[in-house]
C-alpha positions as CSV (number, residue, x, y, z in Angstrom):
1,M,17.8,7.0,5.7
2,N,15.2,7.1,3.0
3,M,11.9,5.3,3.7
4,V,9.5,4.2,1.1
5,M,6.1,5.9,0.9
6,V,3.2,3.6,-0.1
7,A,-0.6,4.2,-0.4
8,I,-3.5,2.0,-1.0
9,R,-5.8,2.9,-3.9
10,D,-9.5,2.1,-3.7
11,S,-10.9,1.9,-7.3
12,A,-14.5,1.7,-6.0
13,V,-14.2,5.3,-4.7
14,D,-11.4,6.4,-7.1
15,A,-9.2,7.6,-4.2
16,Y,-6.1,6.9,-2.3
17,M,-5.8,6.2,1.4
18,P,-3.3,8.4,3.3
19,P,0.3,7.2,2.6
20,I,2.5,5.4,5.2
21,T,6.2,4.9,5.3
22,V,8.0,1.5,5.4
23,R,11.6,0.5,5.4
24,A,11.4,-1.3,2.1
25,I,9.0,-2.1,-0.7
26,G,8.8,-5.7,0.5
27,E,7.7,-4.6,3.9
28,G,4.9,-2.6,2.3
29,V,3.8,-5.5,0.1
30,Q,3.8,-7.8,3.1
31,M,1.7,-5.5,5.3
32,F,-0.8,-5.0,2.4
33,S,-1.0,-8.8,1.8
34,D,-1.5,-9.4,5.5
35,E,-4.4,-6.9,5.6
36,V,-6.0,-8.3,2.5
37,N,-6.0,-11.7,4.1
38,R,-7.1,-10.6,7.6
39,K,-10.7,-11.8,7.8
40,A,-12.9,-9.5,9.8
41,E,-16.4,-8.1,9.4
42,N,-15.2,-4.5,9.0
43,N,-12.2,-5.2,6.7
44,N,-13.0,-3.8,3.3
45,L,-9.7,-5.0,1.9
46,A,-10.6,-8.6,2.7
47,M,-14.2,-8.2,1.6
48,H,-13.3,-6.6,-1.8
49,P,-9.7,-7.3,-2.7
50,E,-10.3,-6.7,-6.3
51,D,-10.9,-3.0,-5.6
52,F,-7.5,-2.3,-3.9
53,E,-3.9,-1.8,-5.1
54,L,-0.8,-0.8,-3.2
55,W,1.1,2.0,-4.9
56,L,4.6,3.4,-4.5
57,V,4.0,7.1,-4.1
58,G,7.3,8.6,-2.9
59,E,10.3,8.4,-0.6
60,F,10.7,10.1,2.8
61,S,14.1,11.2,4.1
62,S,14.3,10.8,7.8
63,R,17.5,12.8,7.8
64,D,16.1,16.1,6.6
65,G,12.3,15.5,6.4
66,T,12.0,15.9,2.7
67,I,9.7,14.0,0.5
68,L,11.3,12.8,-2.8
69,E,9.5,12.1,-6.0
70,V,9.7,8.6,-7.5
71,E,8.3,6.9,-10.5
72,R,4.8,6.0,-9.2
73,R,3.8,2.4,-9.8
74,V,1.6,-0.4,-8.6
75,L,3.4,-2.7,-6.2
76,A,0.6,-5.3,-5.5
77,R,-3.0,-5.9,-6.4
78,G,-5.4,-7.2,-3.7
79,K,-6.8,-9.9,-6.0
80,D,-3.3,-11.2,-6.6
81,V,-2.3,-11.6,-2.9
82,V,-5.4,-13.3,-1.7
83,Q,-4.5,-16.6,-0.1
84,S,-7.0,-19.5,-0.3
């Protein structure tokens, strides 16, 4: 089974956080949205949603452990998933 690899990009520091694997793009977007909307003192994503984007960065094969290249693209922007 191929899993989707996503990573959050922080434009304020011009760097990506370490990637994670999820079962589908929708699951990654849902997790990102949940974190952007999780209000907590130490949650930078919630405090500065305009600085963060979720990127598709690859695929991981759980069958043989290989990482596959994909066309990298933005899946969600923090400012677009903020709930009022």
